[in-house]
C-alpha angles and dihedrals in degrees: 000000000000132000141199127200125208141178102210117201122229121226087232131017104272114226128180128161089282099057145289132279135184097195136036114223111210143168124218117198127203124206119190121192117176093337095312117115130206127187134208135172142208123187119213114241113195097214090054092057098225105120123186087255091060093049089052093048090052093047091051093048093048103033097112091052092046092053100040095063112116097235120216106137137002098239092060090045091053093053089052093046090046092061092036094056105025096162101042110068091161094060093045087053092056093047092044091052092049089049090052092049088047090050094049090052093050088052092041089231137117111248094245086055093053088051092045091240118173107220102189096090096038114152116249118237126250124229118234124223112193126218116286138123111319089243091055092043090054091045090056089048092056091045088058117039106195139160097238131026130197109207120202113221140170103124138104088262101054097124093043089053094052091042089057092049093049090049088055104040143031089204123118114276124209122185124215115189096178090218093303099131135075122217096265089050091048092047089051099046104038098069090051090049088051087055090052093056098252112167101212142338120238121213100338097175138039113293096251097040093111092151091054094048092048086059093043095047091057094049107031119113091200128060112261120219125200122225114148090027091057112053105127135040090255089061096064095077090049093058093062108109089009102067134015094221146009131232108210118205111200090208094056097040091048102252150309095312096065092033090064090053094047087054093055094044089052090051090051089053092046092245121146116238131225127175115210134191134230093211094282121175120239091288096066095030090057089058088055091048092062089056094057098094088063102048143066104222137015137199105189104141098127096115087050094052095046125081091206134048138184103204143028127215109098123069132193121223106184092312098324115115120226120197124229125238120269139048129294112018092350095228137129113220107217105166118235121340136153119257 
């Protein structure tokens, strides 16, 4: 096991209701098994209190145990890691992705082929525009023509922002409040957003406001997608009758292995499924790409938002994702280079 830490620069400062950042700290892990190498990634998110330094500390302290496992398949390895690192889902995610990449290379198949995914109807990814002045947000819109935009909101100007977008594009609009509203605000804003042709609203209320979400679920004219309210596998059941769908983040749920189970559970509950990113480079984004055949919506624009990348292997064609050559994730880990 080896690892590489980076602090990847954004093209523009990235602002959501929780704050602003100019760089994305991230950790890439490498697992080598009989000469075959697999790669995985976990970005560090400040409000989840798992910095890169903590991931490295845990890697170093558990290195012998991480390396001694008799590897046969990723799902067994995930269960082992889940118990070995019970308080570090982010690190488990990076190792799980690397294990799946390794496994695909051992089988000489792309991951979606192993899972029997049909890629012809894959959803296209949105492009996220963070909170800024309306003029700057529209400038970013014009800088990046795209079929679907995800608009970060949570300000006094939310409706004005979305109106400005609608005046400047016919593209699909999605709104992400990142838990910034209360029930009254949501009930006031959602009908106006519906009139502006917004497709859905992501995480309108605080992550633990289940009573508020029960009210909003009954009254909302737009679909509501859980993000902060749906972190772990155990959260999926709770989202039924509170949200219309869930947004799975590989980093938060601890990797591809639990994400696949969450997708199936959501299907069983008639919930739509989105997979979102946490500004991963191409390494983590490629892991999302292989799950596209099994989901409804995707937000995997990390490599588009970042000025720097550490791998090649997926390409974006006006929202459509094209896979790289080769098995596993289909990526080529290069280390840091400028786009």
